[in-house]
N, C-alpha and C positions, 0 to 999 in steps of 0.2 A: 651488355656490350663490353663493359670494363672487365668483367670476369673472363670473357672470351679472349680479349687482348692479352691479359695477364697469363692465361693458360698457354697461348701460343708463344709468347715471349719466353716463358719457362721451358717449353718444349724445344725451341730452337737453341736456347742456351745449353740445355742438357745434351742434345744431339751434337752440337758443335764441339763439345768437350767430352764426347763419349770415350770411355776408357778402352784402350786396345787390350784384348785378351792375351795373356801370356801363360805359358805352361808353368805350373808350380812343381819344382823338383821334389821327389820323394825324400822323406827324412831318412836318417841313417838306419832305422830299424825296419824300413820297408825296402825289400830287395827284389831283384829280378822281375821288374815290371815288364810284362810282355803284352804287346798289343797286336792282334792279328786281324787281318781281313781274310782274303782267300789265298794267303801265302804260307809257305812252309816255315819261314822264320818270322820272328817278331820284327816288325818294322812299322813305319808310318802307314796306318790304314787308309787306303784309297779305294773306296768301295763303290760298286755299281748299286744303284737304288734297288733295294730289296735283298741285297746280300747280307749275310750275318756278320756280326762283329763280336770279337772275343777279347777279354781282358783277363790277365792273371797276375798275381803278385804274391810275395811271401812276407809274412810278419815274423821276424826272428825273435820277437819277445815270446811268441808261441802261446799266448793266453786266450786264443779264440775270441779276440775282440770283435765287436760289431762295427761294420763299415757300411756306408750308404753311398749311393751314386746319383748324380743328376746329369742331364744332357741339355746343352744350350746351343741354340743356332746363332751363327754370326755372319756378318757380311764378308765380302772379299778381303777387306783390310782388317778383319778381326775386331771391328766395332760391333756392338750388339745390334742384331737385326730387329725390325719392328714386328716380326711374327710372334703371335702368342703361342705358348707351348702346345695348345690344342691344335694349332695349324700344322705343326711339323711332327708331332708325336701322337701316336695312337696308344692309349693306355696311360700309365703314370710312371713317373720316376720318383726320386727321393725315397727309395725303398732300400731295405737291407740286402746286402749280398749274401744269399742264403747258402751258396755252394762253397764249403771250405772243408779242408782235411788236414790233419796233423801229420808231420813228417814221421817216417817209419824207419827205425834202425839207423838214425843219423846222430853224429856227435853234436851237431848244432841243431837244437830243436827249432821248429818253425811251423807256422800255420799257413797253408797254401790256400789262396782264395781264387775263385774263378767266377767270371760274369759273362753270360751269353746274352746277346741281343739279336733277335727278339726273344723274350721270355714271357712268363705268364702275366707279368705286370706291364712291361714295356713291349707291346705286341708288334710295333712297326715304327720306322722312321720314314716319313712320306714326302719329304722335300729334299732336294739336292742342296749342296752348299757346304759351308764350313761348320764344324761342331767342336765343342769342348766337353769332354767327359770329366767330371770332378768327383773325387772320392772324399767323403767326410767321416769323422768318427762320431761317437754318440753324443759328444758335446758340441756338435755342429761345427767343429774346426776342420778347415780344409787340410787334407793330408797331402794329396798330390792331384795333378790334373794332366790330361793328355789331349792333344788335338787330333781330329780325324776329318776326312772329307768324304762326301757322297756325291757321285755324279749320275746324271740322267743323260745317257748318250743321245744327243740330237745332232751333233756334227762329227765329222771325221777329222782327226788331227794327224798329219804326217810330220815326222821328226827326222831331221838329218843332222849329223854331227861332223864338224869340219875342224881343220886347223885354222887358227886365226891368220888373217892377212897382215896383221901388224908384225913386222919383222922383229920388233923389240921383244915380243912375247911368243914368237912362233914355235919355240921349243917348250913352252910352259903352259899354253892355254888351249882350251877346246871351246868351240863356238857352236851354239845351238840355233839352227834354222828350222822353221816349221811353217806349215800352212794349215788353214782351217777351211774345210769344205762343208758348206751347209746344205749341199744337195739342192733340192727344189725349194727349200725354205729361204727366206730373205732375212738377213741380220741387219736391222735398222740402225743407221748411224754408227757403224762399228768403231770408229775412232774414239767414241765416247762410251759406248755400251759394252764393248768387248774388252775384257781384262785378262790377259794371260799371266800365268805364273810358271816359272821353270824351277824345278827342284833337282838338286844333285844328290844322289845316293840317299834318298828318303830323309834328308836332313833339312828341316825347316829353318835352320840357322844359316843355310847356304842356298839362297834363292835369288832369282832375278824377276822383277815385275815392272809394271808401268811402261810396257812397250805398246806402240800403236802400229796397225798394219801399214806396210810401206806400199804395197800394190794390191790391186783387186782385179782378178781375172774371172769374170762371170760371178759366181757365188763362192769363189775361193779367195781367201785373204792370204797374202804372202808376208812373212816376217823373215827378212834376210839381212839382219843386222850382223855386224862384226863385233866391234869392241863392246857395244851395249849389251850383247847377249853372250859374252865370253866368261868362262870360268877358269880359274887356276885348276889345272888337272890333278894336282897332288901326286901321290904315289900309291902303289898297291898297299893294302893293309897288312900289317903283321898278324899272325894268328897263333893260337895254341889250342890244344885239345887235351883235357884232363878227365875224360870220361872214365879212365882207369886211374883212380886217384892215388893208387899206391905204386904206380910204375913211372919211371923216368922215360922220356921220349926224345925225339930229335928237337923238341922245343923246350922240354922241361929237364933241367940239368940234374936236380936232386930234390928229395922230399924229406920233410921232417914231420913228426907228429908231436905237437906241443898243445895239448887240449884239443886243438883242431889241426887238420892237415895244413902244412905249408908247402906250396909248390914254388920252387925257385926256377924261373925261366932263364934260359941262356940270354946273355945281354945282347941288346941291339946297338947298332952303330949309326952314326949320321949317314944319311944317304943322299943329301943334297948335292954333294960333289962327286957322286959316283954315277956310273952308267945305269940306265934304267934296266930293270930285270922284271920280266913278267912273273907274277905269282898269283895263281887262282885264289879268289877270296869270295866272301859274301857281301862285298861292298859295305862293310861296317857292321853287319848284323851278327847275331849269335843264335845258337841253338842249344838248349839244355839236353844233356844226355848222361847216362851212367851205365856201367856194366855191373854195378853192385846191386841192381834190383830191376824189377820188371816195369816199374812206374817211375820214370825219371822225375816227374813233378813232385813226388813225395819221398823218393828213395835217394835222390841226389844229395851229396854232401855239400857243405859250404867249406871252401878252403881259402886261405890267405895266399894270393898270387903275388909273388915278388917280381917286380919289373925293374930293369936297370938299363940305362942308356949311356953309352960312351959319347959324351959331347962336351965341348968346352963350356965353362961357366958363362952364362948369358949376362948382359948388363942388369943392373939392379932393378930397372923398371920392367924387366921381362921375366916371364915364367914359362915353364914347360909343363903341359898337361897331357894326360892320357885321354884319348878321344875315341868314342865309338857309340854304337847304339845300345850298348849294355847299360848306359845311364842316360839314354836319349840325347846324346851329344851335349850334355850339360858341363860347362866349365865351372867347377866349384872347388872349395878348399880340399875336398876329399880326392880330387883328381890331380892336384898339384904335386909335381915331383920335387924332391929336395936334393940339393947338391951335397954329396959326401966328399969332403976334401981329401979324405984318406984314400978312397978308391978312385977319386977323380971321375965320378960317375953320378948321374942323376938317378935317384932310387925312389920307389914307392911300393907299398903293399896294399892291395885291394881285396876285400872279402867278396868272393864271387861264387856262384853256384856252379857245380860241375857242368861241363859242356864244351862246346867249340865256340871260340870267341875271335872276332876281328877287333883290332885296335890299331891306332897310330898315334904319333906324337904331334902336338900342335903348340904353337908359341903365342902367348898373349903379351901385349904391351900396354901398361897402365890399365889392365883389366879387359882390354879389347883384343879379340882374336886377330892376328895378322892375316891378311888375305892370301899372302903367299906363305910357303912353308920352308923356313931356313933349316929345319932338321931333316925332314923326309924328302924335301925337294918337290918340284913340280915338273912333270914330264907329259908331253902331249900324247904319248902312247898309252898312258894309264887307262885301264878298263874301268869306266864309270857308268853308272846308270842314271838316266835323265828322264824325268816325267814332265810333261807340259800340260798344264791344266787351263781350261778355257772357261771363264766366268762370263755371264751375260745378264744384263739388267735392261730389259726392253723398255721403251718409253711407257711410263705408267706402271712399270713393275715395282713391286714392294720389296724385293730382296734380290741378291745376286745369286742367280742359278749357276750351278756347275754343269755345263752342257756337253763337255767333251774332254777326253784325256788321251794323250799320245805318249809313247814310250820308245826309248832307243838305248842301246848299249854302244859305248864308244869303240867296241871292237870293229865296228863298221865305219870307223872314221875315214874321211876322204879329204883329198886336197882339191877336188873338183867340185865346183858349185853347179847344181843342176838349174836349168832355166825353168 
């Protein structure tokens, strides 16, 4: 009896202080991490149960190092789930990534790695929910990790994007309303068992959660919040395309070859005090491409991309970063811009693989990203992509199932709320 009590005291202590999973950014020698579901560009994978998953990355050391991967299941809040690996995974993980190729005819040597799931070792992922894919080296050191989600469609999710009713932010914010229709099924005690998550532009650093249904009409749950479900709309992303690495374009001012190619972009200016202008983009994503070869994944060059921003010097406790899916929206020393007093501009060079990239500028204060954007501005007209994820843990359930996903673009934004 004493052993039984000690075991459960230890269990509750450990689960009460379970560590929340976070993504580990890739080190400087790992470049161009691309995570695909069934999309044309790399982005946060949101997969239907049974769909394939693809990961690729480059090691610019280029020595054909060995890398291994693991897959772990998590709860809605990214604490470890109680499921054993054999319950959510068919086959095994913690095996070497076997598919790799060296770059061909490039100034920067690199080894390109690809991982496909399912494969001969990991044959299927059989449970919905949150997952973390981790990549290790031969010394069992964690190199980087990425999150992904798998859903099993059991409910229908309708999404509507509106302008906020708060007059203070009516020009800057977008509001996400949605409903969850379970059809003939019954969602038991939805105020406690249903957990929605709203994601803007595939960026897990910009989400809203912890909403409870406001209304229930039959088997349909209604979420019609205003301020609680509002996002700063931001502005359209800047972009550049250097698939022809030797040619200047309307985005690239001039080019130099100094060991590697250097592409100098035309400078950007502060947009917060300007009128909104529509500019088609990939909502922060990127796509690798080159015209110097037939296989972009191994024929694309790496180039130093020189960014510059015409913006007054920020206070000492604030920094300006370049932001985008090219590095999984990570704010780190490598993305911090430096103010040049001679040019009176913020400047930064990043080593990026040839292709088409979206990026924008964001401001941090004391290391934390500001919710609004004093550089690029926030405009309700901005075209953003929103995903609404519905998690469900029924009474007696052992894990948070992801039972539905809805999506909408703010090009359909409305001022009228539907009943």
